[in-house]
N, C-alpha and C positions, 0 to 999 in steps of 0.2 A: 048565182056566182058572180055575175057582173056587178050586182049591187054591193056585194061584199068588197070587191076589188075597188070600186069607186069610193066606198066609205073609208077603206084603209088608205087609199091615196089622199083623200081629203084630210084625214086625221094626221098622217105623216107630214103633209104640207103645212098644216097649221102648227104642228109641234116644232118643225124646223124654223118657221117664221118667228115663233115665240122665243125660241132659244137665240136666234139671231138678234132680236130686239133687246133681249136681256144682256147680251154681250156688248152691244153698242152703248148701253147705259153706263156700264162700268169701264172707265178707261184706266189704263195703267199709270201709276204715279211716275212722273219723270223727274227724278232727283238729279240735278246737274251740279257741276263744280262751278266755282267762281274764283276770281283771282284778285280780289280786293277785300280789305277789312271794312266792315260797316263803321260809321263814325262813333257808334256806341262802344266799340271795342278799343279801349285805350289802356295800356299797361299790361298787367298779367292777364293771360288768356289760355284757352285750349284751342288748338287747331288740329283738325282731323282730315285725313286724305284717303283716297282709294288705293294708292300705291306709292312706292318710293319715288317713282318718276314724277307723280303729281306733287309729292312733297318738295322735290328739287325745284319744280316749276311754280310753287306756291299756288297750286290749284286745290282750293279747299272744298271739302264736301260738307264741312260743319265748322263753325267757330262759336266761341262763347267768351264772356267776360268773367271768367272764373265762376261759372255756373248760374248766375242770376238770369242773364239773357242769352239766348242762343239763336243762331241763324243758319238756315239751310236754304238752298235754292230749289224751288219746285217749278218746273217749266222755265219760264223766263222771269219769275217773280221771287225776289229774296223775301223769305218769311221770317218774322221775328217771333220767338217763343219766350214764355216766362216760366221759370222753375216753379213746379207745384210741390214736388216732394223728392227727397233723396234718401237712400238707405243702402245697406250692404247685405248681401246674401253670401256668407262665407267670405271669400276673397274678391267677389264681384261687387263693384260699386254701381248702383243703379240711380239714374237721374230721370225724372219724369217731367216733361214740359208740355205746355199746350198753348195754342192761340185760339182764335174764335172758331176754327173748324178743323184743326189738325192736332193730333196727338203725336208726341215725339218721345221715344224712350232711348236713352243711352246706357249701354252696359259696358263698363270698363273691366276687361277680363284679365289683362296682364299689365304690370307696371314695372318699369326699370328706371331707377333714379340715375341720372347722368350728370348731375351737378348739384350745387347748393339749392337751387330753386327750380330745376328742370327735371321732367320725367317723361320718358317715352311710354306710350300706351298702345294697346290693341283692344278691339272690342267690336260690338255690333250696335248699329243704329236702326231702330224700327220706327217707320213713319206710317201713320194710319189715318185715313179719313173715311167717313161713312159713305161718300160717293165713289171713291177710287180704290178702296180696299187698303191692303197693307203691303209694305215693301221693307225687307230686311237687308241691310248693307253692312259688310265687314269694313273696318277701317283700321288705319294706323294713325298715330298722332303724337303730339307734343303738348304737355301742360307745363307752363312756366311763366317767368317774367323776363 
């Protein structure tokens, strides 16, 4: 009986250690806001925010130069992405971007035209890396000149 208890104890200890090490290997993606436009953004652009308050304070979660190049901040690093593909599924516009190690998907789900060249949008942003997993973020935003 003692041998079985010792074996069970050793098995559980090694399983817990293994799970703990697997959790340490994958860290959560830290997507942060930023309050400046990269120099590549000049003229027409898309600017997305986490909330109406962030919009008033110009705290961007995402910006692009009308789709070709996009920027988000992961941790303390501003990451640049290049458009790979865009398409529509019904009324949802989908934009796929990537850089050397990160995939970015933008889904624009609602659009409301507010001027000749300006549109308010809502949607989701999906950021995925092989090391840190996937994070999905809802946004509000503006597209225009």
